[in-house]
N, C-alpha and C positions, 0 to 999 in steps of 0.2 A: 770436276764436280758439276753436277747438274744444278741449275738455278732453281730456287724454290719459288713457285708461283704464289702471288699475293693471295689469290682466292683460296688456294689450298691451305696456306698459312692461317687465314682467317677462319676457315672451317675447322682446322685443328684446334685453334684457340677457343672457338665457340664451344666445341665439344668438351674441351678441358674445363672451361668455366661451368658448363652445365653439370659436369660430373662433380665439381667442387661444391656447387650449390645444392645438388641433390644429396651430398653427403652431410650437409649441415642439418642439425636437428630442427624440426619444424617449430616455429614460434607458437607458443600455447595461448589459448584464450583464457584470460584470467577473470577474477571476480570483479575488478574495477570496470573492465570493458562490459561485462554483463550488466552491471548496475547502470552505466551510462546508456546502454542500448535500451534497457527497460524503461528508463525515464522518458525516452522518446516514443515508446511503443505501447506500454501497458495501459489499456483503456480505463481500468479502475483508478489508477493514479491520475491520469489526464482528466477524467470526469471530476474528481475531487478538486483538482486545481482550478477547474472552470467555475467552481462555486463562488469565487470572488466576483465574477461578473454578475451573477444573480443577486448577490448581496448589494452591490453598488446600485443596481436598479431599484431594489427595495428601499434603500436609503433615500433615494431621491423622491420616492412616492410618499414616504412618511414625513420627510422634511417639508414637503409641499404643504402639508396640513397646517404648519405654523408660520408659513411665509405669506406675504400679501398676495391677494388675488386681484388681478386687473382685468377688466372686461371692456370690450368695445362693441357697441351695437348701434344700429341705425337702419333707416329705411325710407323709401320714398313711396307714397301711396297715391292712389287715384280714388277720390271719394265723390259720390254724387248723392245729393239729397233732394227729395221731391216732397212738396207740401201741397195738399189740396183739401178742399172742404166746400163750404157754401160760397167761398170767394174764389177769385181767380187763382189757379194753381201757380206755384213758384218753384223753379228748379235752381239748385245750388251745386256747382261743379268746381271742386278744388283739388289741388295736389299738395297735401301737407308732407313735410319731411322732418325727420328727427335724427340726431346723432348723440349718443350717450357714452361717456367714459366713466366707469365705476371702479372703485377700489374698496376692498374689504380686508381688514387685518385683525386676526384674533389677538386679543390682549389678555383674556382670561379663559383658557380652555385646558384644564389640567389633564384631561384624558389624552389630548394630543401630545402634550409634553411627556407624559408617561410612555406613550407609544414610541416617541423618539428615543427615550432611554432603553426601551426594549430592542430597538434596532441596534443601538450601540452594544448591547449584550450579544445580539445575534452576530454582530461583526466580529466580536472576540471569539465566539464559537466557531465561526467559519475559518478564522485564522488558525485556531487550534486544530480543526479538522484537516486543513491543508497540511500543516506540519505533521499531524498524525498519519496522513496518507503517505507522506514521504518516508516516515519511519516504518510504516507497514510495508512499503515497497522494498526498503532495505532488508527487512526481515524475510520477505518472500524470495528476494533474489538470493540471499545467503542460503536459505533453506533449499531452494531449487538447485543452486549451483553445487552445494556440497552433497545433496541427495544424488545428483548425477555423478559427482566424483566418487561417492561411496559405492554406488551401483557399478561403476566402471572398475573400481578397485576389486570389488567382490567377484566380478566377472573374470578379471585377470587371475585372481587366486583360484577360482573354480576351474579355469582353463589349465592352470599348472597342476592342480590336483588330478584332473582328468588325464593329463599326459603322464603324470607319475603313476597313476593307477594302471594305465595301459602298459607302461613299461614293466610294472610289477607283475601284471598278468602274463605278459610274454615270458618273463623270467620263470614264473611258476610253471608254465606249460613246458618249457624246455627242461627244467629240473625234473618234472614229472616224467618226461619222455626218457630221460637217462636213469630214472629210478632214484633220484636223490630226495624227492618229496612225495607226499601222498596226494591223492586226488582232492583231499580236503583243502590243501593249500591253494589248489587251482580254483576250486569253487569259491573259497573266501575272496581270492583276488578278483574273480569274475563278478561277485556280488558288489565289491567295492567299486569296480569299474562301471558297472551299470548305474549304481547310485551317483557316481561322479558325473556321468553323462546327463542324468536327470537334473542334477544340481546346476550343471553348466547351462542347460537350456533355460532353466528358470532365472539364472543370474543374467544371462544376455537379454531375456525378455524384460526383466526389471530395469536393466541399463537402458534399453531402448525406450521404455515408458518414461523414465526419469529425464532422459535427454530430450524427448519430445515436449515434456512439460517446460523445460528450461528454454527451448527454442520458441515456444509460444509466448513466453514471458519477455524474451529479448526481441522477438519480432523477426527473426531470420534463422535459416539453418546454420548450425555450427559445424564447420568443416575442420576446424583446428582441434587439436587435443586440448583438454583442460589442464591448466596448471595444477599440479598436485601439491600436497602438504609436505613441506620439508620435515625431515626427521632429525631430531625429535621436535615435536610441536612445543613451542615456547610461548605460553600465554601467561599474563600476569594474574596474580590472585586478586579477587575483588577487594576493593577498599571503600568503605570500612569493612572490617572482617567479621561482622555479625549479621545474621539474617534480619533481626529486629530493626537494625539501623536502616537497612534497605527498604523494609516494609514501611517504616515511618516516612521515609523520603517519598516512596511511591504514593502514599496516601495524600501527599501534597502536590507532587509534580506529574503524576501519571496523567496522560491526556484524557483517558476515559473518565477519571475522577474530576478533572477540571471541567470537562464538558458537562458532566452530570451536575456539578455545582452551579454552573451557569444556566443550565436548563431549569433548575430549581429557582434561581433568581429571576429568570424570565417569567416563570409562572406566578411568582409573587407579584411582580409588576403587572402581570395581566389581570390578576384579581383587583389590584388597585385601579387599573385603568377602567375596567368595566364599572366598578363602583363609582368612579368619578363622573360617569355619564349622568348621574342624578344631579350634579351640581350645575349652577347657572353658568352660562357662557356669554361673554361680552366681546363684541367686535366693534372696531372703529370702521365706519363706513363714510365714504366720500363719493359724490356723484356730480358730474357736470353734464347738463343736457342742453343741446342747441336745437331750436325748432324753427320751422317755417310753416306758415299757415297755407301758403299757396305758392309752391316752389316755382321760381323763375317766372312769376307773373307780376303784373303791376300792382295787384292787390295784396301782394305778399307782405306778411308781418313777421319779422324775425324776433326770436327771444333766446335768452340764455338763463338757465336756472342752475344754481349751485346748491348742493345739499351736503352737509357735514354733520355727523353725529355719532351716537353710540346706539348699538342694538343689543338688547338683552333677551336671551331665550332661556326659559326654565321648563324642564319636562314636568308635567303635572300627573299624567296618567298614561301608562304604556301597556296596560293589561298584564303586568307582571313579567314583561320581557327582560328587563334589566336584572330583576331578582333571580330569575332562572339562569341567566348568563353568569351571575356572580357565583351561584351554587356550583355550576359546572366548572368555573375557573378554580374554585376552592378544591374541588375533587381532583382536578389536574395537578394542582399544587401539591396535594398529598401524595399523588402517584409519583411525581418527580422526586419528592423527598425520599420515599421508599426506594426508588430506583437508585438514588445517590448512595443510600446505605448498602444496598446490594452490590453496587459497583465497587465501593470501598472494600467490602469483604472479599469479593472476587479478585480484585487487584492484589490484596494482601496475600491470598493463597497463591496466586500466580507468581508473585515476586519471590515468595519463600521457595517455591518449587524451582524457579530459575536459579536462585542462589545455590540451592543444594546441588542442582545439576552442574553448575559451573565449578563449584568447589570439589565435589566428589570426582568430577571428570579430571580435574587437574591432579588430584591426589592419586588417581589410578593410572595415569599415563606412564609414569616412570616404571611402575610395577609391570604394566603390560608390555612396555618396551623390553624389559629384561626377560619377561616370559617368552616373547617372540624369539629373542636371541637364543635362549636356552632350548626352545623347541626346535629351532633350526639345527643347532648342534646335535640334539638328540636324534633328529631325523637322519642327519648325515652319518652319525655313529652307528645307528641301527642298519643303515644300508651297507656300510662297510662290514659290520658284523655278519650280515646276511651273506655277503659275498665270500666271507672267510668261513662260513658255516657255523658261526657262533650265535646267530639269531635266525628265527624262523620267519616265514612270510608275514604272519599276522603281526609280529613285532614291528616290522617295517611299515605295514599299513597303518597301524595305530599311531606310530610316531609321525607319519606324514599327515594324518588327520589332525593330530594335536597341533602340528605346526600350522596347518591351514586355519584351524580354529583360532589360534593365537593371532593370526593376521586379521581375521574377521573381527575379533574382539578389539584389537588395537585401533583399527579404522573406525569402528562404531564408537569407541570412546572418544576419538578425535572429533568425530562428527557431533557427538552429544556435547562435548566441552565447548566447541565453537558456538553451537546454537544456544547453550546455556548462557554464555557471556553476552551474546546478542540479545537474547530475551531479557536478561537482567538489566542491560542498559535501556532497553525499550520500556521496561516497567517503570522507570523513573523519568521517562521522557527525554533522555539524553543521547539517544542513538542517532548518529549523524554521519556525514561523509567521511570524517576523520577515522571513524571506526571501520568503515569499509576499506580505507587505505591501509589501516593497521593490519587487518586480517589479510589483505592482499599481499602485504610485504612478507607474510609467512609462507607464501606459495613459491614454488620453483618457477624459474623463467621459461623453462622448456619442458616438454613431456613427449613421451612416445606416442606415435600415431597408431600403433597396432591395437587391434581389438580382439 
């Protein structure tokens, strides 16, 4: 027996391992991965998250208006005085110097206190907008992911339809050649095949566009296949089970409604703040001044002056400026109130639509699953009947188209149901990471890479 060389054995083992790995199904790209990637890449979400930095800067500016102000000033001067007249002229040359430390603290300035309240309202608005941006990101990721999945699914169905139509056309041509069918069967099969080719081109174009949109959202090309929906799709029915209950909750918890309410509150405070400019303002002031009459000279005289007291300022006449600003603020207040009403109405309609979409989708899934199974059996039975001479060509084509349409309908219903549930949770401001994980658990771990 010839000895086996180590290098040859390693080569054989490597080839065997490569073959095993190649035979394994490719790991799919799932919804959770897409969501994590989008959090790191999506500029809309990242811009919203950066609003907190702007708010912190605004807070410090408004807070400064009610905090003490301390100033330090000083200087060294060179002064020269000349006196002349009918008498002998006299020159005076001195170098005075001063150093002053001053403090001012508002103790009665209602407009500044109201402005601070407005900043607190803005802080809450920004926090809500950041949470809303995250929720909107989840919605966009789910929609982009399942739009791509749906387009891919439809492209695969269109490919199967085109291949089946091609086989049926070939069979029709052969049967016509031997005299078993008429030319009508061949023309019907050719018409179906041409239509299937056109549908296939459109389906692949739609798939490519949807995938490009998803790649832009996640920030990188997607080379892995997408995880598909496990059959049957098992989603929970919305609880509570009435649309009115969800609408009532949305009117309280929806992010758009909460932000509109806070904007209305902000404008009310703004009207108060501007009107408070007419009120007196009182500041506590303290000042210490050190002086030298002739800096660093023998004739220098030093002094220290301390001043402590209250300063009162009252606006007397401003030409109608404050009155005009108050009227403008009142108009903005009315606008924000009407905006709040419109937002509540829009949210109510959106919530009701999402509820109906989720409930109707769940109600139709079982029926469409059964319809797809029945259509597949019908297509197989008609093909067998055609081969036995019991069915004509158009029967097979119709059965195949019915089966394809049932696949389209089921996938569209699955897509609508998932989006309906996501939109429903978003309507009440409760869409979060756990919902992404829940939907992701409904997907398969592996998928085919064929296109």
